[in-house]
N, C-alpha and C positions, 0 to 999 in steps of 0.2 A: 462431531460436536453434539448433535442432537441424540446420537446413540447412547450417550452417557446420562441423559436426563432420565430420572426415575419414571417408571410407568404411571405411578399414581399422579404425578404432576401432569404428564401428557394426557392422561385420561380426563382430567379436569379441563385442559385446554381443548381437547376434542369435543367435549360436551358444550363448552362455551361457543366454539366456532359453529357447531352443528345447530345449536339453538339460535344463534345469530343469523345463520343462513335460512332457517325456517321462518324466522320473523321477516327477513327480507322477502322471501317468497310470498308470505301472507300480505305484505305491503303491495305486492303487484296486483292483488285483487281489491284491496281497499287501503287507500292512503290519503286521508284528508289534510295532512300536515305538510309534507315535504315540498309540495308545489309552491308554497310560500317562499321557499329558498331560491326558486328559479325566476322570481319576479325581477323586473329590470333593476339593476344596481344592487341586487342582493348577492349573497355569497356565491351562488351558482348561476346567477342571472347574467344578463349582458346589457351593455349600454345601447346596443343596437335594437331597433324595433322590428327588424325583419332579417331574413336570411335569404341569400341568393340560391335559387334552385331552377335549373334549366332556363336561365335567362329571365326568370321572374323573381320579384322580391316578395317572399311570403312572410306573413305576419309571424313574429316570434312570441308565442304565448307561454305562460307558465305550465309546467308539467311535473307530475310526481317523479321522484328521483330513482325509483327502484331499478329500472333497466340500466340507467347510467351508472349507478353504483356497482351493479353486478358486472357489466361488460367493461366499464371504464376504470374500475378500481380493483375489484376482487380478482378478476382474471389476470390482469397485468401483474398484480402483486404476487399471485401464485407462481407466475413464470419467473419473476425476480427471485422468489424464495428458492425455486429449483436451481437456478444458476448459482446462487450464492451459497445456500446451505445444503444443496444436494437432495437426492432422491429420499434419503432417510428422513429428512425433516418433513417434506410434504406428505410422504406416505403415512407418517405417524400422526399428522394433524388433519389430513384430508377428511372433510365431513362425509363425502360420498363413500369413501372407503370404510369409515366408521359405521355408517348406516347399513352398508352391505353385510356387516357382521351381526346385525340384530337377531337374525334367526339362530346364529350360534350362541349368542348370549342367552336366548330364551330356551335353548336346548332343542330347537326344531330343525337345525341344519342337518341335511343328509351328508353322508360321508363320501359321496361319489366324487372321484377325481378325473380330470381330463387325461385320457391315455395318450401316450407318446406316439402311437401309430394312428391316432384319430385325425380326421380332417381339421378339426378345430386346432389341435396342437400344431399341425404343419402350416396352417394358414392364418393363425390368429393375428399376426402382424398386418397382413393384408386386410383382414376384417376390421381391425381397429383403425387402420388408415382410411378404409372406406367409410367407417362411421364418422371419423373426423371430417372427411370431405363432405359427407352428407350433413353433418352438424353445422359446418360453415355455410352451406347453401341454405339450410333452414334458418340460420340466424339472419342472413342478408335478405331472405325473401319474406320471412314470417315474424320472427321474434326479436329482432334487434331492438326495436323500440315499442313494439306492441306488447304492453305489460301483461295483459290477460293471457295472450298466447305464450309469452315467455314463462309465466307461472305454470301453465299446463305442461309446457315442454319440460320444465325442471321437475315437476311432480312425476311425470312419466319416466324421466331418467332415474329418479329415486326409486320408483316402483320396480324398474328393471334391475337395479342394483340389489334390491331386497330379494327379488325373485331368483337371481343368480346365486345370491348368498344362501338361499334356502335349498336350491337344487345341488349345489356343489360345495365341497369342503375347502378350507383354506382361503387364500386370497384370489380365488378364480376370477372374480369380477375385475379386479385390478390387473391381473396378469393376462387375461384373455379377451375381455369385452370392453373395458373402459375406453371411450374415445380420447380421453386425455392421456392415456398411456404413451402414445407416440411422442407427445409433447414432453412428457416426463423424461423419456429416454434421451431425446435430443438435447435438452438443457441440463441434464444431470449426469450424463455419461461422458467420459469414463468416471468423472468425479466432479462434484460441485466445488466451488471455491473454498468452502470451509467444511467439506465433508470429512467425517471420520474415516479412518483407514481400517477396513475389515480384515484384509488378508494378513496383517501383522498383529491382530488382536490376540490376547491371551487365550489359551485353550478353553473350549466350552463357553465362549462369550456369545451373547445374543447378537453382537455386532450391529448391523444397520437395521435389523428387522423390527417391524412393529408387531410381528406375530409373536407376542409375548404376553404372559399373564403373571399374576402374583399368587403364590401359594398361601397356605394357611399360616405359614411362618413369616409372611411378609417378604419372601425372597422372590425375585423375578426369575422366570424360567421360560424357555422357548415353547411356543404353542404351534410350531411348524408341523404341518402334516405332509410336507413334500409335495405340494400341488404343482410345483414346477421346478425343473432342474436344468441348468443352473438358474438360480433365482436372484433377482436384483435385491430382494429384501435381506439376503444373506451376505452377498458380496457383489455390489454393482459393477465393480471393475472386472470381476471374473465373468459375469454375464456379458459384459461389453466385448471383451477380447474373445470370448468363446463363440460369439455370433457375428463378429465384425465382417466376415467374408460372405455372409448370406446375402442373397440378392435383394431381400426385402429391406436391408439396411440402406442400400443405395437409393431405393425409392423413397425411403423415409427421410433421409438427410437431404438429398438433392431435390426431391419433390416438395418437401415442406417449405423450403425457401420460396418457391414459386407460389405456394398457397398464401404465405404472408404478403408477398408483393401483390398478388392478384386481389386478395381480400381488401386491403386498404386502398389500393389504386382504384378499385371499383367505385368507391364513394365519389371520387373525382370524375370517373367516366360516366357515372350516373347523374350527378348534379351539375357538373361543369365547373366546379370550383372546390378548392381545398377547405374553405371555411365551413362547408356543409358538415364535415366531420366534427368540428369543434362545438356546434350547437344545434344546427338544423336537423341533424339525423335523429336526435332524440324527440323531435316534435312530430315525426312521421308515425303517428299512433294508430293508424289503420292500414297496416301493410298489406292486408288481404285485398284492399281496393286498388293497390298499385301493381298487382301481379301482371296485368296485361297492358300496362302503360309502357311507353318507350323506356327501354333499359339503358340506352346510351345517349349522350348529348355531347356534340363536338362542333366547335366553330359556329356557335349560335343556332345549330339545328339539331333536332332530335333525330335519332336513327330508329326506324320502325322495327326494332327487334324487341319483343315483349321482355319485360324484366324477368319473367319466369324462365326464359331461355338465356338471357344475357348473363345472369349470375353464374350458372354452371359453365357456360362457354368461357367466361373470363377466368374462373378458377382452373378449369381444365387446361386452357391455353398456357397460362403462366406456370402452372406446376409441371406440365409436360415440357415446356421450354427450359426451365431450370434443371429438370431431370436429364434432358438431352445435353445441356451444357455441362452438367456434372460428369456425365459419361465421357464426353469429349475431353474435358480437362483431365479426367482420370487416365484415359488412354494416352494422352500427350505426356502426362507426368510419368507414366510407366516407361514410355519410350525414352524420355529425357533421362530418367533415373538410371537406365542401363548404361549410359555413357560414363557414369562415375566409376572410379577405380574400386570403391567400396559402396555399391548401391544399397539403398535402403530396402528392407524386406517389403514385399507387396502389402503386407498387413499395415506397415507403417505409412505407406503411401495413402491407403484408404483412410487411416486414422487422421492424418493431417488434413486431408480434404474434408472429412466430416467435421473436424474442429473449425476449419475456416468457414464452412457453410453454416455452422451453428452460430459462430460469431457474427456473421452477416445477418442471419435471420433475427437474432436478438436485437441488434441495433436498428434494423429496419422496422421491426415491430415497435420498438420504443419511439423512434422518431417519426414514423408514418402514422402510428396508431395511438400511442399514449401521449406523446408530447403535445399534439394539437388539442387534447382534451384537458390540459392543465391550466387553461386560461383563468380559472377561478383562484389560482394561487398567486401570491406576490411574485413579481418578476425574478427577484433574487432566489426564491425557493425553486422556481422553474429552472433557473440556471444551475443551481446546486444539484437538482435531480438529474438534469441532463449530463453534467460532468460526472456525477456519481455512476450513472449507467455506463458511460464510456469507460470509466476507471474499473468498475467491477468486471465488465466483459473483457477488457484488456488483460487484467490479472488472470481471469479464467483462461484466456487464450494462452498466456505465457506459461501457466501451470501445466496445461494439458498438452501443449505442443511437443514437449520432449518426452512425454510418456510413451512407452512401448510395451508390446506383449512380452518381450524378453526381460525388460526391467521389472515388470509386474511378476513374472515367474521367478526371477531371482529373489525378489523381496519375499514372496510367499514361501518358496522352498527354503530360503535362508532362515526364515523364522522357524519353520518346521524342523529344519536340520539342527538349529541351535538347541531346541528343546530336547530333541532325541539324543544328541551328542552328550548333553549334560547328564543323561541317564546312564551312559556307559561308564564302566569302571576303568576309565583311562584318564591319566593325568595329562591333559592337553597343554598345560602351561609349559612343559618342557619342550614342546615343539613350537611354541608361540612366543618365545623369549620373554616369559613372565606374564604375558597378556592372558586374559581370560576369554572364553567364548563370547561373553557379553560385550567385549570390546571390538569384535569383528563386525565389519559391515557385510552386506549380502555378497559382494564380490569376493571378499576374503573367505567367507563361509563356503562358497562354491569352490574356491581354490583349495580349501581344506578338504572338501569332499573328493576332489580329484586325487588326493594323496591317500585317501582311505584304503586303496588296495594294499598299502603297506601293512594295514591291520588284517586280521583274519576275515575271511569271507563271511563268517557268521556274524561278526560285528556289523558289516555292511547290510546284511539281510535284516538284522535287528533294527538298525536305524531306518531302513526303508519301510519295514512293517509298522514302526511307530508313526512315521510320516503318513502312511496310507490310512492307518486307523484314525488319526486325528482329523484328516481331511474328510473322511466319511462321517465322523461324529459331528463335524461342523456343517455337514451337508454342502460343502463347497464343491463336491463332485459326487458322482454315483459310481458304483462298482463297474458298470459298463463303460464309463468315460475315463476311469482312472488310468487306464493303459496309456492313452494319448496325453493326458494331462501331465503325467510325471515321466514322460519319455526322456527329456533332457537329464533329469535327476538320475534315472536308471543308468543312462550312459556314463555319467560321472561316477556312479557307484559300482559300475561293472555288473549290473544285474540284467539278465535277459528276460524276454517275455514269458518264457516258461516259468521262471522263478517268480515273476510277478503274479501269475495265476496261482501258483502254489502258496504264496504268501496270502493271497486273497482267500483261498480255500481255508487256510489255517485260521485266519481272522474270523471267517464265517462260523467256524466251529466254536471258537473261543468267545466270540462276542456276537451272538445271534441278534441281540436287541439293536445293535448298530445297523444291521442289514434290514431289520424289520421296517425301518422308516422308509426304505426304498421300495417296498413291496409293490405299490401300485404305480410306480413311476417308469416302469420298463415296458416296452412294447413287445408284441409277439415276435417281431423281426429280431429284436435284440436278445430274445430268449435263446436264440441259437448263435453261438460265437464260434467262428472258425479261427483256428490258431495254427500258425506255421511254427513248429518247434525247431530244434536244432537240425542241422543238415543230416539227411539220412532218414528222418521221420516224415511220414506222409501227412498231408493236411487232413485233419480228422475232426469230427464233431464229437465233443465230449458231453456226456450226460452225468452230472454230479448232483445228487440230491442229499440234502442235509436235514437232520431232524430239527424242529423248532417247536417249542411248546405252544399249544393252542392255535397252530397254523398248519395248513396242509403243506406238504413238502413241495408240491408243484409250484405253489405260490412263492415260496422262498427261492426255489430254483430260478423262476422268472425274475425275481427281485434282484438277484446278484448277477444276472446277465450272463450266466455260464451254462445254461441248460436248455436242451430241447427235450421235452417230455411228452409222453403219451398218456391218455386217460387210464389205460390198463396197467401202467407200470406200478409196481409196489413202491410204497413210500420209502422204504428203507434201502432201496436198491442203489448201488453205486456202480455205474458201468465204467470200466477202465477203457482207455483208448485201444483200438485194435487197428490192424492194417486194413487196406481197402478190400481184400478178399473176404474178410469176415463181415463186412457191412451188408 
């Protein structure tokens, strides 16, 4: 949906949201107006004169609205945007993402990219989860209602984003550092309720990415520098299915549910009543003074654990509990799944658990955190918002429950196949009873691919080469990952691994610019690719170096994931495979 909105319109929206956010931050330091709206019986005021806190009735005084607007309106609205409109919407309008690109707009941005063998690339998900956990602790302890500290916290976050945007190319801040990135993944993967579909988009489309610019002719073009592969900004579903079995995803989905529960439950554990969240929490304007005060209150008594320790203990306990529960449910589901005559793939078991945990997290966030703060709205509006949240999350659950990696691959490969088959000098209507290729669904296209052995092997290689080239142009895969990505398609076309590498080598010679975009995305480990060819050939390390204008051959070799090279090797050398005695 948002992917089709022209960049010039989105640029205006980003500027508007960014300026609005900066005004809100400024109001945290000086705001002589909004406190009038929180006076008794005003729009954001209350008819009560006090709020209950740890058995006492504390006076409810007017307060500026900056913190309440940010935490109680802006943040929940962002999460709803992710669930409904998907990652593509939020990434294109996010003020922090926009601000991180200021160095690029000024021509100051360095071109350094995160290497795939670096610690940051391997552990960025854990880093971002850690920053999210730290951010929630900071909010509860320091900045939830203390407006000056919140303003300093937000300015520090903006400065961090600009610094990363200066040091690294592309969307490195969003992909590797942003504490909100885990939340984006949870609520927008594999697809938002109204997300556009990237894997069936026309060739050379910008798809879901905000990494786009407008040339002198007014035409939009991709500004991608391949800072991450696979990237959510190109195809969120591809990124989701490609990484779904990684251990960090379990911590992300299972642990995040506990963070939501622990975060909002703490307000009750701290104050002794649920009404504290609806009004009293925004009056705690000197949070530094409460760090060593009792952090828990139960049955009319305070528990002498300082708030400084009570907050991290609460978040750690609940996130650990839901993580352990998630692992137990996962293990039980796998065991139960094996009893079926046609068991689900393990990936599908993970997916459905992740979807259920996301559904639970969204509704708990809304009804524990957002719903209690909507008392300033008329009751009918509160009810409509509540039912709207339930409806949106239910539709999201229904949409994503049946999604699978196999279905995604069929849709992606089917669209690629359709375009390549149309290029062949073959009249397919005679085999399709008058139907055209455009009339075939993904399953039918795959069935057609299975009968392609009836055509010449050259036709099948031509089709496969076109599919591979288009996927590389779209950056939906890298040369090093393409072998695994199109494994099922190769099987249907009767193409072996050796032929895959031969096709890749040929594409590299004919289309060097396509491979150039992958130059800095391949690790030193991937630079050496071991291949087992047909029976009778030994496993060997191939060194293939190709010429590329204005670039060293060694860089290109690393880029395409086919080469292990040495510093002393001549650039024009092509080493053919030899047997083990020659090595």
